[in-house]
Structure formats: C-alpha cells, structure tokens
C-alpha positions as CSV (number, residue, x, y, z in Angstrom):
1,M,4.1,67.7,124.4
2,D,7.5,68.9,125.7
3,I,6.1,72.1,127.1
4,F,3.4,70.0,128.9
5,L,6.1,67.8,130.4
6,I,8.2,70.8,131.5
7,I,5.1,72.4,133.2
8,V,4.1,69.1,134.9
9,G,7.7,68.6,136.1
10,L,7.7,72.2,137.5
11,I,4.4,71.6,139.3
12,F,5.7,68.4,140.9
13,C,8.9,70.2,142.1
14,I,6.8,73.0,143.6
15,L,4.5,70.5,145.2
16,G,7.5,68.8,146.7
17,I,8.6,72.0,148.4
18,I,5.1,72.4,149.8
19,G,5.1,68.8,150.8
20,S,8.2,69.4,152.9
21,F,5.9,71.0,155.4
22,S,3.2,68.4,155.3
23,P,3.2,64.7,156.2
24,I,0.6,64.0,153.5
25,I,2.8,64.8,150.5
26,P,6.3,63.2,150.6
27,G,8.3,66.4,149.6
28,P,11.5,65.2,148.1
29,I,9.9,62.2,146.4
30,T,7.3,64.4,144.8
31,S,10.1,66.8,143.7
32,W,12.0,63.8,142.3
33,V,8.9,62.9,140.2
34,G,9.2,66.4,138.7
35,L,12.8,65.6,137.7
36,L,11.7,62.2,136.3
37,V,8.9,63.8,134.2
38,I,11.3,66.3,132.5
39,H,13.6,63.4,131.5
40,F,10.7,62.1,129.3
41,S,10.7,65.3,127.2
42,S,13.0,65.7,124.2
43,I,14.5,68.8,125.9
44,V,16.3,67.1,128.7
45,P,18.2,63.9,127.7
46,F,17.3,60.8,129.7
47,N,20.0,60.2,132.3
48,I,19.4,57.0,134.3
49,Q,22.4,57.6,136.6
50,F,21.2,61.0,137.6
51,L,17.7,59.7,138.2
52,L,18.9,56.8,140.3
53,I,21.1,59.0,142.5
54,T,18.4,61.6,143.1
55,F,15.9,58.8,143.7
56,L,18.1,57.3,146.4
57,V,18.5,60.7,148.0
58,A,14.8,61.3,148.0
59,V,14.0,57.9,149.5
60,S,16.7,58.2,152.1
61,I,15.4,61.6,153.2
62,F,11.9,60.1,153.4
63,I,13.1,57.4,155.7
64,I,15.3,59.7,157.7
65,D,12.4,62.1,158.2
66,L,10.4,59.2,159.7
67,L,13.2,58.3,162.1
68,I,14.5,61.7,163.3
69,P,11.5,62.4,165.6
70,I,11.7,58.9,167.1
71,I,15.4,59.4,167.7
72,G,14.8,62.8,169.2
73,L,12.2,61.3,171.5
74,K,14.4,58.4,172.6
75,K,17.5,60.5,173.0
76,F,15.6,62.8,175.4
77,G,14.3,59.9,177.5
78,G,10.9,59.3,175.8
79,T,8.7,56.2,175.9
80,R,6.4,54.3,173.6
81,K,3.5,56.3,174.9
82,G,5.2,59.5,174.1
83,L,5.8,58.3,170.5
84,I,2.2,57.3,170.1
85,G,1.1,60.6,171.6
86,A,3.4,62.5,169.2
87,T,2.0,60.6,166.2
88,V,-1.7,61.2,167.2
89,G,-0.9,64.8,168.0
90,L,0.8,65.3,164.6
91,L,-2.3,64.0,162.8
92,I,-4.8,65.9,164.8
93,G,-2.7,69.1,164.7
94,L,-2.4,68.8,160.9
95,F,-6.1,68.6,160.3
96,L,-7.0,71.3,162.9
97,A,-4.3,73.9,162.2
98,G,-2.2,72.9,159.2
99,P,1.5,73.1,159.3
100,I,1.6,75.0,162.6
101,G,-0.7,72.4,164.2
102,L,1.7,69.7,162.9
103,I,4.5,71.0,165.1
104,G,2.4,72.0,168.0
105,G,0.2,68.9,167.9
106,S,3.2,66.5,167.9
107,F,4.8,68.4,170.8
108,L,1.6,68.4,172.8
109,G,0.9,64.8,171.9
110,A,4.4,63.7,173.0
111,L,4.0,65.7,176.2
112,S,0.6,64.2,177.0
113,G,1.8,60.7,176.1
114,E,4.8,61.0,178.4
115,Y,2.7,62.6,181.1
116,T,0.4,59.5,181.1
117,S,3.4,57.3,181.8
118,N,3.3,58.6,185.4
119,K,6.0,61.2,184.8
120,S,5.9,64.6,186.1
121,L,5.3,67.5,183.8
122,K,9.0,68.5,184.0
123,K,10.1,65.0,183.1
124,S,7.5,64.8,180.3
125,L,8.7,68.1,178.8
126,K,12.2,66.8,177.9
127,P,11.1,64.0,175.4
128,A,8.5,66.4,173.9
129,I,11.2,68.9,173.2
130,G,13.2,66.0,171.6
131,T,10.3,65.2,169.3
132,F,9.9,68.9,168.5
133,I,13.6,69.2,167.5
134,G,13.3,66.0,165.4
135,I,10.3,67.3,163.5
136,I,11.8,70.7,162.8
137,S,15.1,69.0,161.7
138,G,13.3,66.6,159.4
139,T,11.3,69.5,157.9
140,I,14.4,71.6,157.3
141,I,16.1,68.6,155.6
142,K,13.1,67.8,153.4
143,F,12.8,71.5,152.4
144,L,16.5,71.8,151.5
145,V,16.4,68.6,149.4
146,A,13.2,69.6,147.6
147,T,14.6,73.0,146.9
148,L,17.8,71.5,145.6
149,F,15.7,69.3,143.3
150,L,13.9,72.5,142.1
151,V,17.3,74.1,141.4
152,L,18.4,71.0,139.5
153,Y,15.1,71.2,137.5
154,F,15.8,74.7,136.4
155,Y,19.4,74.0,135.7
156,L,18.5,71.0,133.5
157,V,15.8,72.7,131.6
158,Y,17.8,75.9,131.1
159,T,21.0,74.3,130.0
160,N,19.3,71.9,127.6
161,L,16.8,74.5,126.3
162,F,19.4,77.2,125.6
163,S,22.5,75.3,124.7
C-alpha cells in the first residue's frame, strides 16, 4: 500500500506542475494533494504543521493567481469590458490552442474588450499588455510553487525511506 501511495503522490505532484500552465487544473493545490497522500503512507510520518503551512501556501497562490491578471489590467488602465474580454479569450484560447492559446487568447480578449469601450487601438493595447504580464507572472509563480512541492515530495520520501 505504501508504494501505491508514493506513486499516487508523485502523480499528483507532476499533475500540479502541468496544472501550472492550465486554468483547468489548480497547479499548487494539486501538488499539495500529492504531499498529503504521501503523509498517509507509513514511510513519511504524518506532520499536520507541514501540511497546514503548505496548504495555506497553495491556496494563497491559487487566489493570487486569480487576482494578478485583474491587477495588471487595472494598473494599466483597463475596464470591466477588458476583464470580461480577457476571461472569454482565455477560455476560448485554451480550448483552441492549449497553453499558448491561453496566453494569446487572454491578450486578444482583453484587447478586443478594451477596444469595444470606444478606445483607440493604442489605448486598448496598454491594458491588454497588463493582462498578459499578469497571466505570465501568475503562471511563473504557480510553476515555482508546484516545483517546490515536488522537491519537498522527493526530499520527504528520500529522507524517510533511506534514513
């Protein structure tokens, strides 16, 4: 059973890294589930403090990832229409072209949403760039945290298996 839990934990940690690039899978939270799973094995002792801290980090990153594109849009002068456009573009882009469509779709969606607010193309471009920067920043943060959780996974399994 322990081997099964270790393998399932690893799968969740790897899915978390993949999820860092997709809005469908919450990356750090999925990686955290991998850490949780290994704590139910007899190899890694159950540590509630470690699990609570890493859970709070995962949830915080999830919330921050939702807010960063909005903050980027607003900081660069965006409107509600730009935000709606970015969200619609993100979803359409994801289904049409995967992770690359996610970035391009949100950018084009924010651009078109701002453009429909009777702005010129030049004025619409600035908030779209803010959205783009926000999405890239959120993706990088999610990837780093999910990767950190994978490193913690290997550390916990290795130190407890070979000590």
